[in-house]
C-alpha positions in Angstrom: 155.0 80.4 144.1 154.3 76.8 145.2 156.3 74.1 143.7 153.4 72.0 141.7 153.2 68.3 140.0 151.9 68.3 136.5 148.5 66.6 136.7 149.1 64.8 133.5 152.4 63.3 133.9 153.2 63.7 137.5 156.9 65.6 137.0 157.8 68.7 139.1 156.8 72.1 137.0 158.9 74.7 136.8 158.1 78.5 137.3 158.3 80.5 134.6 157.8 83.7 132.8 155.7 83.0 129.5 153.5 84.7 126.6 150.0 83.6 126.3 147.2 84.1 124.0 143.7 85.3 125.5 140.7 86.6 124.1 137.0 87.4 124.9 134.3 87.3 121.8 136.1 88.1 118.7 138.9 90.1 120.1 142.7 88.2 121.0 145.6 89.6 123.1 148.9 88.1 123.6 149.9 88.8 127.0 153.7 88.9 128.0 155.5 88.4 131.2 152.7 85.9 132.7 153.9 83.9 135.6 153.0 80.5 134.6 153.9 77.0 135.8 155.3 74.8 133.0 155.8 71.0 132.7 159.1 70.2 131.3 157.9 66.9 130.2 154.8 67.2 128.3 154.4 71.2 128.0 151.3 71.6 130.3 151.2 75.2 131.1 149.1 75.9 134.3 148.6 79.4 136.0 147.7 80.4 139.8 144.1 81.9 140.5 145.7 85.7 140.9 147.3 85.1 137.4 144.0 83.8 135.8 141.7 86.6 137.4 144.2 89.2 136.1 144.1 87.4 132.4 140.5 87.1 132.6 140.2 90.8 133.6 142.3 91.6 130.4 140.1 89.5 128.0 136.9 90.8 129.4 138.0 94.5 129.0 138.0 93.9 125.1 134.1 93.3 125.5 134.0 96.8 126.3 134.8 97.7 122.9 131.8 95.5 121.3 129.8 98.3 123.3 131.1 100.8 122.0 130.5 100.0 118.2 
């Protein structure tokens, strides 16, 4: 991962593995072991484009459950 500065407070962000909640429609998931940048000062969290794509794909996969009803 590349070094990033927090766009809210300007502090250098730390690379971390975190848990995050995602959802699509009425479905919610908790994803463990997501790679993220976390600001140690204000707590802002950002994800790389690759990680966002993976999280969105997981969320969208839940919409298939709606079609099976």
